[in-house]
N, C-alpha and C positions, 0 to 999 in steps of 0.2 A: 603284549603288543596292542597298540593302540590303533583301534578303528577308522583313526583320521589318517593312517598314512597312506591310504590310496582312494582316491575319488573315481566313478564312474557315473556316467547321467543316461537317464532314460528319459523318453518322450510320452507322456500317456494322451493318447486321443481318445474322448470320449464320445460314445453316441455320434459318430463319424458315418454319413453314407454318401455315396454320388450316384448319379445315373447320367444315361445319355437321352437327349430329347431330339425328336424327330426335328430337322431344320425347316425352315420355312423362307421363302422367298418373296419378295416385291418386285413389282415390275417397273420398268422405266418408260418413260414417256417420249416420243420423238417430238425432238425441238429442233425449230427452223435455227440453225447454226450461221452466226454471220462471223465470217473470218476473212473479208474478201481483201484485207488490205496485207495479210501475210503471204509470204511465198510459199510453195508448195512444201519445201523443206520445214521451216520454220513450223508450219500449221501442222505438220505430222508431230513435231517436237514438241508442239504446244499441247497437241491432244495426248502425247504419251505423259509429259507432267501433270496432265488433269489426270489420267486413269491412275497413275501412281499415288496421285492424293487420295482418290476414289479409294484405293487398297489400304493408303494409311488410316483414311476413318473407319473402314470397317475394323481396324485393329485398336480404334479409340485413340489413337495417337493424333490429337487435334493439331498442335502446335505444328508438327512437320507437314501434317496435312494441309494445313494453310499457307506454310512455306512452298510446297509444291505446286498449289493453284495459285499462287502470287508469279512462280516461274513461269507458268503457262500463260498468264497476262501479260508478262513483261515480253513474251513472244508474239504474243497475239492479242491484243487489250479488247478485242471485240469478240473475242471465245465465251459465249453466252454461258455455256454450261459452268465454265472454270468460274465465273464471277459468280453464280448462284450456289456453287460449290463452297468458295471462299465465305460465304456470308453464313452457310450451314456450319463449316469449321469454327468460323468465329464465334457463333451461337453457343456453340458446345464447349468452349475454353472456359470459361465463357465471357467474350468480350461484345457484350451485346450492342451496344452504341456502333462499333465498328460494325458489326453483324447487319444492322440497320443500313450504314451507308451503301454497303455492297448490295443489298438486297434490293434497295432503289435502283441501283444502276443497272442492276440485272432486268429489274422491271422495264427499263428503258429498251434493253436489248431484245427482250421476248415478252412483250405485253400480251400475249394470247397463251402463254404459258401457266399451268395453275402454280408452278414451285415459288415462284418470286410473292406472288399473292398469300400463299400458305406461311412462308416465312415472316413476310411482313405482320400476319395473323398471328404467329407463334411471337414476335418479338413485342408487339402491341400489348399481348395479354400479359407478356414478363413484366412488361412496364405500366401493368394497370391502365393502360388507355383502352378501354373495354370496347368503347364506340368505334375506333378504329380498328380493333379484334375482328369486330362483329362484321363491318364493312368487306375485311381482308377475306375471311372466310366465306362471305357471302359470293364474292368473287370467284373463289374456286370453285364453289359448287353450281355457278352458271357453266362453268368448263368441264367440269366431272361432277353431276349431279350424287353419284352414288360413293364417292370417297368416303371411307369409312374416317379417317382423322377430321376432315372437316366438318362432316357431320357431327362427330362428338365434340369437338372443341366449340362449336356453335351452339351445340344444345346445353354445353356448361355453361356458358355464358348467359344463354337464356335462363338457366334454371339460378342462376345467381339473381335475376331480375324477376324471379317468381314467374318466368311467361312459359309454365308446364306444357300446354298444349303444343306450343311452337316446338318446345324442346320433345316432347314425346314424339312428335311426326319427324324430327331429324332423327332421333335414335331409333325408331322403326328401320327407317332405311339403312341405318348402319347396320342393325342387327340383320336384316335381310341381305347385305350386302356380304357381310362376314357374320355367320351364326354363331362362331365361336370365340367372338372378341368380348372378353370378361369385364371391359371397361364399359362399352356400348351397353350391356346386359344391365350392367349394376345401375348404370345413371338411367335406363329405362325403367329399372325396379321402383327406382327411389321417387322419379318422375311421377310415376302412376301412383304410387302410393300417397304421395304429397298432393296430388290432384284428386283424391278421394276416390280412385279405381283400386279399390282394394284387393279384391280378388284376382285382377289381371298382374297387379303388383306384386303378389306372393308368389303367382306363377312364376316371375320374371324372376325374383328374388331366389326360386329355388333353384331356375336355371344357371343363375349366376354363382351360386355354391358348389354347383356340379361342375361348371366349368372352372372354377377357381381351385378345385380339388383335383381336376383332371391335370395330363401333361401335353395338352395341345392348345389350351386356351393361349389367345392372344390380347396383347393390352395396348392402349394408348396410354402412354407415360411421359415422363421426365427424359429419359436416357435416348443416347442415339441409337437408332433402329427400332425406337420404340415411339417416336412423338408422330409417326405418319407416314406416308408413302412418299409424300412430297416434300419432306423434309430429310430424304436420302440422296445422298452425292450421286450425281447423273455421271455415267460413263460414255463415252461416244461409241458408236457401235459399227459405224461406216455407213450407214443406211440414210443418215441424216441427208438435209438438202444441201448442196454444195460439195458432198462429199463422194456422190455417185456419179459415175459418168453416163451421160445420157445418151449420147450418140451409140447408136445399133454397133456392136463390133463385128470384124470381119471373120466369124467363126460359123464353120459349117460342118454340120454331120454328112458324111460321103458313104455311098453305099462301098463296104470294103469285104463284103462277102467272100468273094472268090480269092480274095488276098489274105483272108483272116481265118476261113475255117475250112476243112476239109471239102472236097467234093462230095456232095450229098448223092450223086448218082440217080438224079431223075427222083420223081416223084413215087412214091411207094404207094400203090392202090389202096393198102390197107390202111393207109394213116393219113388218105388225103378225106378230109372231113370239112364240113361248113361248122362254124361256131353254133355251140348249144344255146348260147342264150338266144331267147326270144323266137327259138326254133319250135314249129309246131308239129304235132304228129295227130294222126288219128286214134282215138281211142283202142281201135282194134290192132293198132300198131304196134303197142305198148307191152312189149315181153323183153324177154332175157337179150334179146339181139338189140333191140332198141336202148335198152338200159344200159349195155355194152358201147352202144353207140354214143349216146350222150358223154358216159365217162371218158371215153378215146378223142373226145373233141378237146378235152382240156392237155395236161401237161407241160412242162415247165424248163428251164435251164436254171441252173445254180453254179455259181462260183465257188471254188475249193482249192486251196493251197495244198492239195493232197501230198506234194512232196517236198513239203517245208523250205522251198527256194525263194520263199518273198514273193513270188509271182501267181497269179491266181489263173488257176485252169479251170475247165469247165466240165460240167456234168450236165448231160441231156437226159430227162425223164419223159420218155415216150411212151404210148399207148403198148406198144409190143417190143420194145427196146430200150435199154439203159447203155448210154454211152459216155464214156470217159475221154477227154482229150487235154492232152497237155500242152502248156503254153510255152512255145519255143519262141520267144522273143517278138511275141506278137501274132505269131502265127501257130494254129491249134492242131496238133496233131492226134489223131486217135490210136489211143494206147488201151482200148476196151479189152482186147484179146489177153486173157491171161490174169486180168484183173480181177475177176471174180463177181462183176457187177452185171454181166450180160443176162437180160432177162428172158425167160421162157415166154412163149407167144400164148401160153393157157395159163399164166401166171397171172397176178393183180395186173390191172389197168394203172400205171401210174401216172397221178394229178398234181403232182407236187413233189418237192425233193429242197431239203435244208441240209447244211455242212456246219458241221461242228464237233468238238471235241469232248464226246459225252463221257469219256473214261479218263479224261485228265492225263492221258500217257504223252501228251505232246503232238498227237498226229491228229488230223481233222478226219472224223468220221461222216457217213451219210445216213439219213433219215429219209426213206422215201415213202410217200402219201400215196394209197392207192384205193381204188373201188375193187372190193374182193379181197384185201389184206393188206396190212403193214409190214415195212421191212426196216431192218436196222443193218448196216453193214459196217464194221470195225476194220479201220484202216491198219494194216499190219505192217506195213512199210514195205517199200521195195516194189511200189505200184499194186501192192496186193490187198484185197478187201475180202474179209470173212463175213458170210452172212450168219448174223448170231441173234437173229429173230427170236428163233425159240427159246434160246437159253437167256433172253432177255426178258422172257414174259410177256411179251406185247399182247393184249387181248384182241380178240376178234371186234373188228368196226365194221359193219354190216352197211353203214350210210357211204354215200358219196360226199366226199370233203374235198376243196381245193386250196385250203388254206391251213398253214401249219407252221409252227415257230420251234425252234430251240430256245429255251429262256431259263433262266435259274431263278424259279418261281418263288423259292423259300430261301435265298442268299445264303445256301450253305456250301456253294462253291464247285457244284456240277450242274451239267444241263438237264433241264427237264423237257418233257414236250407238251406243247399244246395244239389240239386240234380243233378245230372251227367247222363244224357241220354245215353242209350246203342244201341237202336234199336227202329225203327219205324215197329213193326211186325204184325201192323192191316194194313198195307199197302201191296200189292203185292210186291214180290221180284223182286228186280230190274234186275236180271239175267234171267227170266222167258223166255223161246222161246217156250213153249208147254208144254202140259201135263206130257211128259216124261223127262223134263229138270229137271237137278241135281241142287238142291238150298243147299248153304251150308250158316250154320249160324257161324258168324253173317255177312260174307263177302258181301253175296249178298241181304242184306236187308237194306233199308235206315238207316241211323244214326237218333238219337232223341236230342231235344235240352234239355238243362239245365233248371234248375229252382231254382230261390233264392227266398223265403219268408222271409220277414222281421218280426221279432217279434214286435210289437206292445207295448209289454209291459202291456197289457189290457185283455189278453189271446186269442187275434185273431193276425192272419198273414196277411200279404199282399204280393201280388206277384208284386217284383220290378224287376225282370228279365231284362226287356228292359231297365228301368232308370238305372240300375247298368252296363250296357251293358256286360253282363255274358252270354247270349243266347249262344254265340258262333256258328261256323259253325256247322249243325247238324253232329256229331260224333258218334262214337262208344266206350264210355267211359266205362273204367274197374276200375277205380279206382279216389277217389279224396282225395287230401291231403291238408288240409288247413294248411298253415304256413305262418312264416315271413320268406321267402327265403332271401331277403335283409337285413335284422336286421335294417328296418326302425321303427319299433314300430307300425306296422299295417299288418293285416293279408293279405296274398295272397292266391291264389287257384292254385294249381296244377291238371289239369286235365289229366288223361293218358288215351289215346286211343287208339282203337285196328284199326292197318291198317293205322295210320297216326301220325304225329309228336306230341310230349304232347302240350297243351294249357297251358300257364302260366300267370295266370290273376295278373297283377300287381294293386294293391291297390293306386289309384290315389289321395286318401284323399278327394275327392270331393263327393264321394257316387260312384263313376264310378271305372271301372276296365278297364287295357289295356291288351291285348295278347303280351306279349314281349318276348314269348320262343326262337324266330329265334335269336333275338338281344342277349339273355343271354346265347346262346350257344346249346339249346334244339331244335335241327332242325334235329334229327334223327328219322325217323320213323320205323315201323316194328311193327309185329304181337304180340304187346302187350299184357299181360295179368294181371299183378298186380304189385302194388308198395310198398316198403319198403321207410321208411325217418327215419334219424337220422345224428348226427354228427358224422359220422365217421373219418375223418381226423383231428378232434379236433380243427377246426379254427374258431369255434363258429357260423358257418352256417351250414342249412340244405342241407345233402346229398342225392340222392336217387339211388333205385334201380329199375330197370324196368324188371320185366319178359318175356320172349317172347315164343310164341308158338312152333316154329319152331327150335329155337336153345338156346347156353347159353344166359343169359341175359345180361342188360347194364348197367353200372354205370354212374350217371350223378354227379359228383364231384365239388363241390363250389371249386372255386379260392381265396377265403376270400374276393371278393369284390363283389358278386351278381351274378357273372356270373359261368358257368358250363362248364367243360370238360368232354365229355363223352368217354367212351372206354369199351371193353368187359368185363365181368364180369366172374368168374372161371366157368369151365365145369360142376362143380356140379349144376349148376343154369340152366342147360338144361332143357327146358320144363316146368319151375317153373309156377303152376298155383294160387299157394299162397306164399306172402313173408312179413317178418320182419327183420327189424334189432333189434335186441336185445343181450345182454351181456350173454351169456349161461353159462359162466363159472364163471363170477363175477370178473373177471381180470381187471376190467376197461375198456376195450376195448369193443365196440360193434360188434357184429358178424352177418352174414348174415344166417336165417334159412327160408329155401325154403320147399314147398311140390309140387311134380308133381305124375304124375302116377305112377312112381317108387319109391317112397316113402318120406321120410324125408331127408332133406340133409343141412349137417352144413358146411358152410365155416368160419374157426376160422380168426378172425382179427389179424395178427401180426406185426400190425404197418405200416411197408412199404410192405406189401404182404398179400395173403391169403392163407390158407391150408385146403385142403379137409380134415375133420376130421369125415365125414360121418360113416365110419364104426366103429369108437370108438365112436361115439355120439350117432350115431342111429342104434344101431346093431338092426338087424332082422327088421329094417324099421317098428317103430311101428305105424306110420301114413300112410300106404300106402293106395294109391286113389286117385282119381279125385275129388280134395278140390277147393272151388273156395275164401274160407276165413280162417282163425282161430285166436283164441284167446289166448293170453299169460297174465299170471301173476302169482303171485305168492300164488296157489291157497290154498295150505295146509300152509302156515305160516312158512315155514321153511328156508326162507331166500334166495330163487333161482327162477329162472321163469319155469312154466310150461305150458304145451300148452292142448288147447281144439280143436277139429276140427269137422266141420260138412262136411260131403262128398256129391257127387251127388245121392247117392244112398238114402240118407236120414239118414244115420248112423253117429252117433257122437262117435267120438274117444279121449282119453285123454292120456296123456303123460308124466308122472312126472319125473322132473329133480333129478338125483341122483348124487350127487358129487359136483354140482355148488357151495353149500355151505360149502366146506371146504374153500374157501377163506369167506374174511369178506365182509359183505354189509350194507347198510343203504338204507331204505324204506322209501320216504317223502309221507305224506298224507299231501295234502293242504286243507286248510278251507278258502275260500273267505268271505269276508265283502262287498268289493266294486265292485270287478270285477264279472263276471258271475258266481252262486255260485257252479259251477262245476268245476271253474278254468281250464276250458277248453283254451289252447292255451298260458299256462305258460311256460314261460322259467325259468327250473331249472338249477342252474351250482353249481357243489361240487367240492372243493379243498381238497386235502389229500395228504400232501408231493409233491411229483412230480408228482401228478396225478390230471388231471383236467378234467372233464365230464359236457357235457352238455345233458339235456334231454327236450323236448318239448312235452306237453301234447296234447292228440288227443281225438276227440268222432267223429271216423269215421268208415264206414262200406265200403268195408274190412279195418280192423286195419292195419296199416301202420307200428305198433310200439307197445310195449306192454301196456297194462290199468293201470300197476303198473309201478310208478317211483322208479326202485330201484337200488342204485348205486353200483355196484361190486368197491370193493377196493383193491382185491388181497389181499398179505400178509398184507397191511396196517391197523393197528387195529382201527382206527378212521378218521373222517373229522374234518378239520380243520375250516371250513367254508362252509355253503351254502347260496347261493344268489339265490333270487326268482324275475324275472321280471313278475310280475303280468298284465294280460291283460289291468286294467286301467291304466297302465304305472308306477307303484309303483314299486319301485325297494326296496327291504329288504333282508338286510344281518344278518345271524344268525351264532354266533361265540361260543355259549356256548353249542355246540353238545352233549359233553359228559354228561354235567347237565341235557339237557331237553329230552335227546333221553331214549327210554324205550327198554332195552335189550329183545330180543326174545330168544336168546340162545347168547353162547360164541362170537359166530361170526356174529350175524345179531341182527341190532336194527331196529326200526321205530322211526322217528320224524315227530311229527305233527306243521304244520307252520300255524298259522291263520293272515291271510293280515290284515297289520295295515293300518287304515284309514288316512293313511300321504297325504298331499297335496303335490305333485310332484311340482307345480309350484304356488307361491302366490304373497307374496311381500319380499322386503328386510327388514332388521330388523333394527332398530333405538335405538342406545345407549347413553347415555349424563353421564358426568363425576360429582355425585352429590357431591363432595367433599371429598368421602371415595371411590368408586369405579363407573365402569361405570354401569349405572342402565338402565336395559331393559325399553324402553318406551311403544312402540308399533309396529307393522309392519304397514307398509305404501306403496305409491303408486300402491296400486289394482285397484286405478281407471283408471290405465294407460297401461292397459293390451292390446296389440295388437294379434288378430286373434282368438278373443274368438267369439266363435259361440253363438248367441243367440237361433236360428234355424238354421237347415239345410240350408246353403247358405246364411245367415244372419249374419252379424258381428257386435260386439258392435263397437259403436263411442269413442275411449279412449279418457279420461280427461287428459290433457297434464300437469295440474298441480296441485299441494296440499300443503295445509298448516298443519302442524301437531301442536298442543299445546304442549310445555313444561312447566311444572311448574316451579315457581321459584325455588322451594326448589330440583328440579331434575338436575339444572343445575348451577354448583356452577365453578368460575375461580380457575385454576390451574397455577401457575407462571403467572399470568396475563393473562391467554388466557381460552377462551372457547374451551372444546374439546367434540367432538362428534364422533360417529363410526357409518358408515353404513356398515352392511353386508348383503353380497348376499349368503344366505345359503341352497337355494334351487335349483332345478334342472331348472333353466331359465338364459336365458341371459337379462341382464340389461343395460338399455342405460339412461345415467344420462347427461342431458346437463347443467344445474346450480343447486346449492346448495347454500342456503342463509339464514343467521341467523337473524331473526328479533326481536328485544329489544321491547317490550312494556310498556312503563310506563302509569301506570293508579292508580287512588287514592286509599288509603289504603280501606279494606272491600270490594271491587269489585273482581270479577274474569273476565278475558277475554276470548272469543271463537272465532274462526273463523266460517265461514258459510260452514263447510265442509260437508261431505255426499255424496257418489255416488247416483247420477241419472241421467237420461236419457238428451239429449241436448232438448232445450237451455237450458245453464247452467247458473246461477246467477253468476256476478262479484264478487271479493273478497270482504268481508266485516267484520269487526271485530263488535263484540257485546261485551258491557260491562255489568256485571250482578250485582245484590246486593240482598243478602237474599234470593235467591232460595230456596224452600220448596218442601216437596212431596205435590202431590195432596190431595185433601179429600178423596178419594176413588178411588180405582182400583179394577176392577172385569176382568176375563176371561170368555171365551164365555161358560163356565160351570155353571155361577154364582158364582164362586170363589172369596173370597175375597184374592187379592194378594198384598194388599199394602205394607205388609211389606217385601215382595220381591222386590220392586222397590223404597224404601225409601234410601235404604244405599248401597254403593258399597262393596258388599259383597260376591258376586259370586253365588248370589241364584236370580233367573230368575222366570218369568210366564213362565214355560215350559209345562204345563201339554195339549200339542197340539199334535194331531197324526202324525207322520212322514210316509210319502210315502216311498217305496221302493228306489226311485230315490234320490241319494244324493242330497242334498241342498232344496228338496222341501218337504212340508206338507201339510195337508190338509187346506183348508182357515178356519183362526181364526181371533179371535178379542180379541182386548185388550182396555176396557172402562173405562174411566179417569171421574171423577168430579174435575175440576180444584179449585173449591172453590172460595168463595167471590172474585171478583177483588178488588184488591188493588192500580191499577196503570191504567193508560190509554193505557199501551201495554202489552202484554201478550206474553210470551216466555216459550217453552217448552225445556229444555235440557236434551235429550235422550242419556243417555251412555249405549253402550252394543257391542255386536259382531255378526258377520254373519257367519254361516256355509254355505260357498259358495256352487252352483252348478258349476261345469267346463263343457267345449263344449260336453263333452260325454253325460253327464246328460242332458242337454237342448235338445240335438238331441234326447235322449230316451223320455223327456216327451213329444217333439212335436209328436212322432210317438205315444204316447197314448193319445193324444189329450189334453195335459196339456200346458198350457203359464204360464209363471213367472209374478205373479202380485207382484210388489213392493207395500211396505208399504203405503196405502192410509191414510188420514185422514178426518175422517166424523163428523158433527154435525147434530144434530137434528134440523128440520126445524118447523115452527108453527103448523105443523099439527102431531107432533111427530115420523117424519119419519126420517130415516137416509139418510143424504145427502152429498155427496162426495164433499168437499171445496178445498183440496188439492191431486192430483192424484198421486204425487210422493213424499213424504216427505224426500227420499234419506234412504240409508241403510249405518250402521257403516261399513268402510273397514279397521278399524284398529282393534286391539285387545287389548283393546278396543278404542272406537272412540266415542266423544260427537257430536252428531247432534244438532242445534239449529232449532226449528221450529217456525216461527214468525207467531203466529195467529192473530195479531193487525187487527182489521178490520173483522174478518171471523166468530166471535161467534157471534150468534143469542142473540138479548136482553133477550128473554126467560130463558137462562140457559148457563151454561158453562159444559156441559158434551160433551165427545169428545170420539171418538174409533179410532182404529188404525186397519185396516184389510190387511191382506197378506195371501200368502201360501208358504212365504219364511220361512228358519228357522233362524229366529231373535233373539236374546235374550237379552232383555231389563235387565241391572243390575239395573240401578239407572235411574228414572224420576222426575225431577224437574220442579217447576214452578216458573219462575223470577217474582219477585215483583217490580221492580226498572222501575221509571218512563220513563226512556229513557236512551240513551248511557252517560256516562259521559264522561269527556274530558280525551283522552289520547293521547300518540304520540310514534311514532313507528320511530325505528332507524334500518335500514339495514345495517348487518354487513358483508363484503365479507370475504371470508377465507383467512387466513395469509398464512395457508399451507394444501396441499391437497395431500396425499400419498397413491397411490394404492398398495396393499401388498397382499400378500396369508396370510390366518390367519388360517382357519379349521371351525370346526363347534361346535356351540355353546351348551352348555348340555341344553336338555329340561327339564323345570321344573314346577311343580304345585304343591299348598299348598293340595288339597283335591283329587288328581287322574284324574280331571275332566278336559274338555277343557273351556276356552282358555289355553294355555301353554304360559309361559314365556320361557326367556332362559337367561342362567347365562354365563356372559361375561368371567368369570373367569373359567370356566370349559370348555375347549375346547379338541375336539378330531381330530384326523388327519384324522380319519379313514372315507371315504365318504360313507353316503349312497345313493349318486347318480353315474350316468355314467357322463363322460365329455360330454361336446356339442362339436363336432369339430366346427372348424371355427375361423376367425380372432379376437384377442382378444387386449384391450390396454396394453401394455407392463406397468410393473410394474415400480412403481418410482413415480416422482412428475408427478402430472396431472393438 
């Protein structure tokens, strides 16, 4: 029989690895936009076309981006950002001459903006007009002296002219502004060495080499998104001049206490107290009674949807009472009795509370912070809560704290607890000099440490404060804001301290944190009292407001690169004791609401300045009094944000928003499936014409922002798109808003977004030409992933090569050549060293399979198995004793899947699949196992490790002579393709007494077909290795996801391509398109 009778194909991939890099973002500069000639409708359409062009540029689709910018300019020729964006798109096409024309036009429209000058500099440098380039970059530095791109470009021009002192000065500025910039560091090293400063030059060169080898270095290069921040397209935000409605709106907060809250039955003398902050005591008075008096002056309110009806209910944490109120259409009803939440007067004094689903069962739970003890209440459903404090292993915390947050600190999909300490009131005050000495709180009390409790995923918590390095110096914390301040897709912690500078714990992604406040520009101290958080300047980064006890507050505004610039807040914020950023008038710009002894104050955001509208927005000051925190949300469901506050006296008050719903709004409800089920730390971005907004969700007390995610739209009637960056790293875009949203009124709507279980990283896709079309074969290269955590601090060992089976009917010649396509369609960086096609000639009636399947090291060498007459086993049963033979006999997308899944992605309860292989027909026994794996990701393995679980790869067992199961192959491998066939060689491993085997694992592996090979051994075959005659790298887009039954595994249609990316662009150096 001729070996040429049948040919199969293998693709061999050598030394392939990929990894995920953290994302970096750049800021946008607010520009004065000229659009006076266009109608309102045309203007919004123009902005919309401009913003679509920006998105296309992010996908490197320069031609379509340029077309979109031209559409914007056709609607509004004086839309300056569209003009400069067109120049940017043309420069990258490249059509440099046309780009120059557009840059000059943009300069006429926006002479004070840096972008036109910067683009003129890049164009002049490209055209070798170096003097013109120098002049343009100098103009940029007059506007922004610390811009990295302009400093680097100008320095490189000076280096060409051997003006090294001038170049060194510019490069020092660049490295100070961005210490991790590889380009600036390298050029500084070269300039120093060439100018004779050898010692410093060598140090700079070593720094360059370290940055080059890191995964966080940035560059100034030739590709889009690497050319400098002022060469990046600008999207409108809604905060630009000409877009903001300057006139003060008719929106007011009115006292609705009687209509909203139950009758409070007069003042309880035991709870009527003056505020603790600033209060003085005689040293002789400081005892247990005074300590409890101090603690009792705190307390808070928290909003919680405890009954899952999508409106927010209310929990009150007072010194001697804990009350639960159900939201009944905007009026709250006391349902504490029978809830399990009522507190004893002898128990801990509650000082704060947060709501969150800590056990991921779909019901919101409560954590109560208290002096004298911490409390955790699990929501049992039906309005019942169970006190699980003891079983949760919460430690003793003998300090006074008023700041707490639920936060997924390690991104493992469950909520941890962070407590920021205020004072150690059990210790004698530091300023005591005798019985008559005046002791002031908190100034004269020692500070208290922080506490970080890791959720182990099994109902228990572990103190990891020391390991995570977040204990901090004992400060006097008044607020904690968990937020991704630098947009690196990990959660950081801002701790605001009374009498000291803030602490900014940056997540180092190795389980530890580092205080970077001073380096990030947060070095100002003060008598801080409260914090608000939100994206005020619309650069995509979190901004902060800090209230001060003795003066107006302080803004810490992001510079769009992870650093902050501080400046005084408006006078209306004087002596604020509670604050939040919220959009009180639904115009799309978040405003600042503060409460002080003087009452409620509102500073309205006008884009480039603030306006004190307190007299109009808070007539008769409905929330007057000393308040440590307040809650805000659309409690009555009318489309605008209302307020509820609890005061030091123990009294609760409510203020209803009247008039905010004159503008349109969209409320977003998030339902998580992979991330923590409360969706805490999700980033939601909405776009509507010229408007862009970002909201980050929190579960903190005091709350820095509303508990509702409500996007004000102004006069815009709808939202074009909503994008959610879930805590699990999944980016999800929704564009069918009008169809999906539910109308609450003519101007208010609500939209529920359920997290998709999308794998942000996995494998590239393989397609081959089958004679009619490009057919999806599988995803592959999964074994080569780099940086994958098996457990905290323990990485996998990537498998650098892989052989993929392509059947002969799946690959046909076209014009005398075999064509395959490898697409990278997920959020990952792909490194491919070699692709090779191997033709395998084998006898007719046989099949060939490589020995693939992901296993741990040591891995076997490459081998080809030739099989003939493979058949299903005689029987197959799962661990419930169910016959599943029909599910593994054929490739039909039916699997033995009756095993229990654990809440952690990729993990299942341990389960078995038992096979009777039937009578032996040959001396060799092979199993051909075809299936796919629902993977666990690094964060899932971290969560499993914390819960005491470990990944158990599929092991193969046989029965010994005593009838007991014995493992003969500890790891048969897992299918890394969708699907992939694994060959398990059982020759010599089966006992003489029987041919029954079973597979044991706790992984989610779905076997579609299992066959037993009956061939005596490998038939003769020949391999021919074919090198690529042509290899071209190009932009393509994203293939349509297809499935015949609505279930996984998904396939992909090569002919249906979308240019809309579901991912963010990973920054860094890429291979240029073209011949590779």
